[in-house]
N, C-alpha and C positions, 0 to 999 in steps of 0.2 A: 767296461772293465774286462781285461782278458784274464779270465779265472784260470787257476792252476790246480793240479792235482798230482798225487804220486802214482805213476803208471808202471806196472811191473811187466807188462808185455803188450805188444801190438802185433796180433796174429793175422797175417794176410791170408787169403784164399781159404777161409774156414768154411766148412760145409755142414757143420753140426750145431751151429748157434743161430738157427733161424733159416729161412728160405734162401735158396740161391747161393751164389758165392759172396762171402762177406769178409769184412775186416772186424775182428773182434778186439775190443780195447778193454784191457784188464786193469781195474783200478784196485789199489792196495787198501787193506783194512776190512775186517769183518767182525760183526758182533757175535757170531756163532762160533762154537769150537767143535764142529763135527769131527769125530776122531778118524774118519775115513776120508777126509777132504783131499780132493785130487789137485788142489792148487795150495798147498800149505804156505807157499811164499807169499800168498795173498792175504793171509790172516792178520799179520802184524801190520798196523798202519805205517810203521816207519820203514826206512831203507834197511836191507839186510844183505849180507854177503853169503853166497852159496859157495861152499868149498867141496869140490869133487876130488876126493883124495886119490882115486884111481888114475886120474888124469895128470897128477903132479909128476914132473920130470926131474925134481929136485935141482933146478937151476939156481936157486937161491936169490933170484931177482927180487922176490917179494920181501925177503929179509932185508936187502940192501935199500929198498925203497921205502919201508915202513919206519917211521921215526918214533913209533911207540912200542916197538918190540913185540908186536902182535903175532909175528911169524917166527918160528924157529924150526930147526931140524935136530931131532934127537935120535941118534942111530939111523935107522932107515925109515923114520917116520916124520912126516911134516906135521907140526903142532901149530894149530891157529887158535889163539886165545882171543875170544870174542870180548872178554871183559876189558882187554887193553885196546881193542879196535876203536877208532873214532870215525870210522867210515869215510876216510879221505879218498878212498878208491884208487890210491896210487898203485897198490898191489894188483887190483883188477886190470887196470889199464896197461900194466907192464908184464901180465902173465902170458908167456908165449904159448902155453898148452891149454889155455882157457879152463884151467882148473878152478879159477876164482871168477864168479860172476856176481854182478850187482843186481839185486832185485828191488826195483824202485827207482824211477827217475821223475824229477819234477818236471812236468810239461805244461804248457798253456793250451787253451782251447784251439788257438791258431796253429800251433805246432802239431797237435794231434790231427787236426782237420787237414793239414798239409799232407800227412801220410795217408789219411783216408782217401783223399782225391786221387791218389796214384792209380787206384783200381776202379775208378767210376765206370769205365767202359764195361768191365766185367760185371758190375752191379746191374747195369742196364741190360746186358745181354742174357743174364741168368735169373733176373728177378731178385737179386740179392741187395745188400746194402751193408749197414754197420750194426754191430751189437755191442752194447756196454755190458761188461761182466766183471768178475772180481775173484776174490773179495766181494764186497757189497758196493756196487757203484752208487747207490742211492745214499750212502754216507757222505758222498760228494755231490749233493743234490744240485747246487748251483752250477758247478762245473758241468755236471751231466746235462742239465737243462740247456745250458748255452751251446754245448757242443751238439746235442740233438737238434736244437733250433737251427743252427748253422747248416747242418746236414739237410733238413727238411727244406730250408731256403734254396738249397742246391739240388732239390729233387732226388735226394738219396734216402731210401727206405731205412727206417730205424727200428731197432729192437732193443729191449733191456731185459737181462737176466737178474733176478733178485731173490733173495731169501724171504723177503716180505717182512723181515724183522727191523722195521724202522718206522718213524712217525708217518701217519697217514698223509700229512701235508707234503712230505718228501716224495711220496708216490704221486699224489695228485698233481703236483707241480709239473711233472714231466709228461703226463698223459696227452696233452694237446700236441706235443711234438714227437709222439711215439707211436708206431704202427702196430707194434706187437710187444706184449708183456709176457715173459716167461717166469713164472713164480714157482718155487719148490714147495712141495708139501711132503715133508718127511715122515710125519706120523700124525695121528689124530689125537692120541692120548697125551695130555700135557706133561704128566710125570715121566712117561717114557721118553718123550721128546727132550725133556730137561737132562735126563740121564745120558743121552747120546750126543747132545749138542751144547749142553751146559746152561740152556735157557729154555723156559716154558714156551709153548707155541700159542699161547692165548692171543698175543698181539698179531702173529702171522695169520691165524684163522680169522681174526676180526678184520684184518686188511684184505684177506681173501673175499670176504663177503662184501666189504665196500667196493673193491675192484669189480666185483660181479654186477654191481649196480650200474657201472659204466659201460658204455657200448664201445669197447676196444677188443681187438682180437687178442685172445688170451690162451696160453698153454700152461696148464699146471703140470709141473714135472716131478716125478717121483723117483729118486735115486734108490734102487733096490739094493739093500745092503744086508748081507747075512748077520742074523741076530738082532737087527734093527727093525725091519719091516718086511721080511721075506716070507711071512705066513699068509695063507689065504684069508684068514680072518682080518688081518691088519689091512690087506689090500682092499678087501670088501668095504672096510669102514672108510677108506679114502675115496673109493669110487662112489659110495653113498653120498659123501660130503660134496664131491664135485657135481653129482647129479643135483643136489640141493642148490648148489651155486648157479647151475644153469637154469633152474626154475626162477631164481632171483633176477638173472639177466633178462629172461623173457617178460617178467612182470614190469621191470623198469624200462624195458626197451621193446615194446610189443611189435614195433614194425621195424624191418630191416635189421633184425638181431644179429650181431657178430658172434661167431661161434666161440664156445669154450671147449678146448681139447684137453685130453689127458694123455700124458707121455710117460713111459717107463724108461729109465736110464739104468743099465746094469752097473754094479760095482766093478771096478778094475783095480789092478795093483801096479799101474804104470807110474805112480808118483813115489815109489819106494826110495829111489836115489835122491829125490828132492829132500825127503825127510832127513836122510843121512847128511846131505850137503848143508842143511840148516841146523843140524845137531838137535833136531826134534825126535821125540819118542813116537814112533809109528805104531799106534795101537791097533791098526788094522792089518799089520804085517801077517798074521796067522790066519786071516780070514780067506776062505775059498772064493774064487770068482763065481758069479752067477752064470750058469749055462744059458744058451739061448732057449733050450727046451724048458727050463724053469721059467723064464721070462714069458714065454708063450703060454705056458700053464697059467700063470698068474694073470696075464692079459685076458685069457678066455674066461677066467673066474670074474674079472672086473667087468667084462662085457655083459654079464647078467644084470649089472646094476647101472652101467653107463656105457653108451654105445659109441661116442665119439672119442675113440682111443687111437693114437698113432702107434 
């Protein structure tokens, strides 16, 4: 069976989602509601239209094409009424200035793999491959498994980025066809985690421990976000937890133990236009970006408790 999923982006020549040059496949839908999310178009599991008002040239083509009156021009302002939109995509395909974009396209495993194959030579020369990201790719566990399997059958390195907020069987299923797992740890305190993401981290930390029992290359990633987890005390707690996970890994895999790394990712504000285009409330708009100096300070603090930090 050729499984399908809603993909909101396929990013070629990616260098931040695993080793080497990679193609990153972004799957739509996420169970977390992190207020600083850098891919807000990946949260909703359904298709959405992004409207970049500043790109509109007021040609009126979208008004002509839309049979549900979702577009109108009032004075010098283009009004897009999402409540009237049925996502027929006529406006998107006929927007000359690319002010309208669709986030989400239903693609099969074979269709995505065809795109992945275009850069196989770059994967080979750079030690790269493909990465599944999102959203949360493991909410599409069957699609993810068969796409990863197809890649492995063609000698393409595979990686998965996950929040860890899914059933353990969804994680366990993809492990035999995955070379690297990158899992977020945003906070150790379950109450604070619920405040900033909408969900407790109990399942995430439980899955992190189960993952540590398996012998697979693992990177636990920490997005450093002001007001969320940017204090030394919070970083120390995360470093201690990852150190504990490394002991679990060694206990269950005493020979040829594959490493567990810890990585810090600084918060940035590059997604601001996406929030506006989706008519989402950007709750991180007034946060300051984390400086390199601050990241280095937190990294040095963490190194006192765990040594394998990128």
